[in-house]
C-alpha positions in Angstrom: 55.5 -53.1 -17.6 52.7 -55.7 -17.7 53.7 -59.3 -17.1 53.3 -61.7 -20.0 50.2 -63.8 -19.6 50.8 -67.6 -19.5 50.2 -69.6 -22.7 47.2 -71.9 -22.3 47.4 -75.5 -23.5 46.8 -76.0 -27.2 44.0 -78.4 -26.5 42.0 -75.9 -24.5 42.4 -73.2 -27.1 41.5 -75.1 -30.2 38.1 -76.6 -29.7 37.3 -79.0 -32.5 33.8 -80.3 -32.7 33.7 -84.0 -31.7 32.2 -86.3 -34.3 30.8 -89.6 -33.1 31.9 -92.7 -35.1 28.2 -93.6 -35.7 27.5 -90.4 -37.5 24.5 -89.6 -35.4 25.9 -86.4 -34.0 23.9 -84.1 -36.4 23.5 -83.4 -40.0 26.3 -82.2 -42.3 24.5 -78.8 -42.6 24.6 -78.3 -38.8 28.3 -79.1 -38.7 29.0 -76.8 -41.6 27.0 -74.0 -40.0 28.8 -74.5 -36.7 32.2 -74.5 -38.5 31.4 -71.3 -40.4 30.3 -69.6 -37.1 33.5 -70.7 -35.4 35.7 -69.4 -38.2 33.8 -66.1 -38.3 34.1 -65.7 -34.5 37.9 -66.3 -34.7 38.2 -63.7 -37.4 36.2 -61.1 -35.4 38.3 -62.0 -32.3 41.5 -61.4 -34.3 40.2 -58.1 -35.7 39.3 -56.9 -32.2 42.7 -57.9 -30.9 44.4 -55.9 -33.6 42.2 -52.9 -32.9 42.9 -53.1 -29.1 46.6 -53.3 -29.8 46.6 -50.3 -32.2 44.5 -48.2 -29.7 46.9 -49.0 -26.9 44.3 -50.7 -24.8 46.8 -53.2 -23.1 46.8 -55.9 -25.8 50.1 -57.6 -26.1 51.8 -58.2 -29.5 52.1 -61.9 -28.9 48.3 -62.1 -28.2 47.6 -60.3 -31.4 49.9 -62.6 -33.4 48.3 -65.7 -31.8 44.8 -64.5 -32.5 45.7 -63.8 -36.1 47.3 -67.2 -36.6 44.3 -69.0 -35.1 42.0 -67.1 -37.5 44.3 -67.8 -40.5 44.6 -71.5 -39.8 40.9 -72.0 -39.2 40.1 -70.1 -42.4 42.7 -72.2 -44.4 41.1 -75.4 -43.0 37.7 -74.2 -44.0 38.8 -73.5 -47.5 40.5 -76.9 -47.9 37.3 -78.5 -46.7 35.3 -76.5 -49.2 37.7 -77.5 -51.9 37.4 -81.2 -51.1 33.5 -81.0 -51.0 33.5 -79.2 -54.4 36.0 -81.8 -55.8 33.8 -84.7 -54.5 30.7 -83.0 -56.1 32.4 -82.6 -59.4 33.5 -86.2 -59.3 30.0 -87.4 -58.7 28.7 -85.3 -61.5 31.2 -86.9 -63.9 29.9 -90.4 -63.1 27.9 -92.0 -65.9 24.6 -93.6 -65.0 
């Protein structure tokens, strides 16, 4: 029986991009692209974890569940951000000049 691997600290697992208060850390498009790549990477990581578990390649169930939760939460955050951006755009388009 394989020993359970230790749980890493939450801070080291979830790496959020740091934004400087001055706003000089890059363009919005760069941050958006980086976020999309991160979410896509977490989704691929979760899929790979499930495949390794189903193939019996030594992947533990708790690791699979954790990878799936990380992917789901990051996707949900991305969708909420998208919804807020669309809502802001629609509000700007309703403004009268």
